[in-house]
C-alpha positions in Angstrom: 102.3 123.9 99.3 102.8 120.1 99.0 99.7 118.0 99.3 101.5 115.3 101.3 104.1 115.6 104.0 105.8 112.8 106.1 106.9 114.1 109.5 108.1 112.4 112.7 105.5 112.0 115.4 106.9 112.3 118.9 104.5 109.8 120.5 105.2 107.2 117.7 108.9 107.7 118.0 108.8 107.2 121.7 107.6 103.6 121.5 109.8 102.6 118.5 111.2 99.9 118.1 109.0 98.2 120.7 106.0 99.1 118.7 105.4 100.5 115.2 102.9 103.3 115.8 101.7 105.7 113.2 99.4 108.7 112.9 97.6 110.0 109.8 96.5 113.6 110.0 94.3 115.1 107.1 93.4 118.7 106.6 90.2 118.9 104.6 89.5 121.6 102.0 87.1 123.1 104.5 90.0 123.5 107.0 89.0 120.7 109.4 91.7 118.4 110.7 90.9 114.7 111.0 93.4 112.4 112.8 93.7 108.6 113.2 96.3 107.1 115.4 97.5 103.5 115.7 99.7 102.9 118.7 100.5 99.2 118.1 101.1 97.4 114.8 99.2 94.3 113.8 100.6 91.1 115.2 101.6 92.6 118.5 99.9 91.5 121.8 97.5 94.5 121.7 96.4 93.7 118.1 96.9 90.0 117.5 96.5 88.4 114.1 93.8 85.8 113.4 95.1 82.3 112.7 94.5 82.7 109.0 96.2 86.1 108.5 99.8 85.0 108.4 99.1 82.3 105.8 97.1 84.8 103.7 99.9 87.4 103.9 102.4 84.7 102.9 100.3 83.6 99.9 99.8 87.1 98.7 103.5 87.9 99.0 104.6 84.7 97.3 102.2 85.2 94.4 102.9 88.9 94.0 106.0 88.6 91.6 106.2 85.0 90.4 108.7 86.2 87.7 111.2 87.2 90.5 110.8 84.3 92.9 113.8 83.8 95.2 115.6 80.6 94.7 114.0 79.8 91.4 116.7 81.4 89.2 114.2 84.1 88.2 111.7 81.5 87.0 109.3 82.2 89.9 107.7 80.1 92.6 105.6 78.1 90.1 108.8 76.4 88.8 109.7 75.1 92.3 108.7 71.6 93.3 105.6 71.2 95.6 106.9 70.2 99.0 103.6 70.6 100.8 102.6 73.0 103.5 105.5 74.0 105.8 103.5 73.5 108.9 106.4 74.0 111.2 106.8 77.5 109.9 103.1 78.3 109.7 101.7 76.7 112.9 100.1 79.2 115.2 100.0 77.9 118.8 96.7 78.0 120.6 
């Protein structure tokens, strides 16, 4: 038997694409089942992001593969000129 299986969840499917729900169900070696469900993805009204989280995610993603940076001819983000912080794109309204 496979140790991991990905299966559709009826409740998660019912709210898609309005929300991105998920459920993780684990069967322990002892036979117990443990389940954790998330009915709304981060960044939605029910689970808002902090002000810092979008910037942190951008920085992590931008730094992840500098050798394949978009728009840099494969030279990465480090080869692009510094244009400052794009505040219009990263401003989170109060």
